[in-house]
N, C-alpha and C positions, 0 to 999 in steps of 0.2 A: 504495501499501501505507500501511495505516494503523501508526504507530508502537504498540506492545503500551505498556501503562503500566506504570510501577514502581510496584510492590508495596512499596516497601523507604522512602519518604520520608514516608509517611501523609498523601497528597495525592489520592487515586485512593480516592471515593466513591461508589459504584454502589449500587444497590437488587437485591435477590434477591427470586425471586419462586419460590415452595417448587413443585416439580411437584405438580401436580392441584388449583394454588390461583392467586389472583387476585391473594393481599394481597402489596404490595411491601414489599419491610424496608430499610432504610438501615441499609449496612455500611461499615465502613473499614478498608483494608488497613492493616497495620500492620507488616508483614513479610512475605518472599516470596522464592521462587528468580525468577530471569530469566523474564519471558513469554515461550515458544517457541509459536507459534498452532499449535494441533491438536498439542499435545503436554502432556502431563498434567504437573501440579507442584503443590506444596506450599506454602500462605500461611496465614497469620491472620490475623482482620477480627475487629472489634469490634462492637457494635452500637451508633449513630448517637444514636437517639433515646431518652430515659429514662423517658416516658410510652407508649413502644410496647411490648407483651406479645414480647418474642421465645420462651416457652419451647416453641414451635411447631418451635425450631430443636435436634433432638435425635440422637445419634449414628448415622448414616445416613440422613438427612433429604436428598434429594436437591433442586438447588437449579436455575436460570439466574442466571446473572449479566446486568443492563438496561444499556443507556446510551439514556435517553429509554424510549422504548418497544421500542428494538433488543437483540435476545437478542446479546448480545457473547461469551457462553462459559459452562458450567455446572460443575457441581463437587457434593461433597456433604460432610457435615460428618465430620469423624473422631474427630474431638475436642474436649471443652468443656473450657476450661479456665478460671479464675479470674482478670480481668487487677487489679490493684491499682495503681491510678495515685502516682505518686510524691507524695512529701508533703514541703513546702517546711520546714524547719526555723525 
């Protein structure tokens, strides 16, 4: 059995593919509930690539989570939030 990813340490960065598409988008999970296989959870993620258009991610968009070419999960966008990085003084 494989260990589930830790969504809270900022180190899990899979790709997602929108259902009905083949375009992969890189994301980075920044926090979330503990992963329990085959159970729904809530998690927050940020886009990884500044040069990539993520506008296709809208509320209700369904997607697959990939590690390499293997589908390891699926989900949907429940909410869009604006992340503001911490600014050093």
